[in-house]
Every structure is written in C-alpha cells, then in structure tokens.
N, C-alpha and C positions, 0 to 999 in steps of 0.2 A: 225323475232324472233318467235319461236313456242309459242303457247298460254300458256302452262304450265310455261315456263320460264318467260313470260311476267307477269303473276300473281305473281310469286315469287319476281320479281324485283319491282313491284308495292307495294307489302307488305313491302319491306325494304326501299322503298323510302319515304313512309309516316312516319311522325314523330309520335312517341308514347309518351305518358306521363305516368309517374309512378303514382300509387295511393299513398295515404297518408302512408300506412303501408310500402310500398316499399321504399319510400323516407326516412322514419324514420329508416329503416334498413341501408340504405346507409349512413345516417348521423351518426348512431351508429358505423358503421365500421370506418368512418373517425375519429370520436372521439376516438375510441379504438386505432387506429393506432397512433394518435397524442399522446395519453397517453403513449403508448409503446415507441415512439420516445423520449418523455421526460424522461421516466425511463432509457432508454439506455444512454441518456445524463447525467442524475444524477449519474448513476453508473460509467460512465467514469470520471466524476469530482471527485467522491469519490475515485476512483482508483488512480488518479493523486495525490490527497491529501495524501492518504495512502503511496504512493511511496515517497512523500516528507518527510513524517514522518519517514519512514524507512531510508531514506538518512540521516536525522538529527540524528537518533538513531545510525546509523553506524558511523557517524562523532564523536558523543559523545563517543561511545565505543572505537573508535581508540584513541581519546584523553585520555581517562581513562587508556587504556592499556599502552600508552606511559608514563603517570604519574606513573603507577604501576611499570614499568620497571625502571624508574628514581629513585623511592624510593628504589627499590631493590638494585640498584647500590650504592646509598648513604648509605644504611644499610651495604652492603658488605664492602665498604670503611671504614665505622665507625668501624666495627668489626675488620678489619685488623689493624686500628690504636690502638684500645683497646688492641688487642693481642700483638702488639709491645710494648705498654706501660706497660701492666700488665702481659703478658704471656698468653698462651692458658688457657681458662676457660669459665665459663658461668655466666650470670647475672641473679639475681633474681629481676625482674622489680618491685615487690611489696616492697621489702626492699631496693633496690639499692645496694645490696651486690654483689660483684664479687668474685666468688670462682674459684681458680686455679684448673685445671684438675690434677689429681694425676697420 
C-alpha cells in the first residue's frame, strides 16, 4: 500500500471524540427532530379528530335535512287537507283566520 493511502487509512481507523460543543449540537439536533416528530404526530391526531367532527356534522346535517323534508311533506299534506275542507285560501297564523281566495 502506498504511503499516502496508508496515512489516510490510519487517520480514519483511529477513533475520534467530539468535543463538548459538537456533542451539544448533536444533542440539539436530536431534540429538535424529536420535537418535530411529536408535532407531526399531534397534527395527525388533530386531523383525525377534525375528520371525526366533520363526519359527525355531516351525519347531523343529513338527519336535519331528512327532518326538514319530512316537515315539508307533512305541511303539504296538511295544506291539501285544509284546502279540501275549506277551499283554496290562506291562513293568518297570528289570528288563526283562514281566508278564501277570491
């Protein structure tokens, strides 16, 4: 092995030790990466919870829409019954008076 290569190999074969500042930087990087991982995890959990809330809101909205349609149908049936009984007209909900259309 040529002398130049031998010195390079020797240099890399010897163990080196980081000084205090270098070790502190490595520890800071590790700490920062850990905090970043925790933040990613927290965001993922918040996203799952938000999706669950959206699903619950969608379900509630669907139920309310179905109730709205049911009330509309009940009202339509009621109006038909009233018009059969009294004839075509309109109701004043404040007085309860039903006026026939002219």
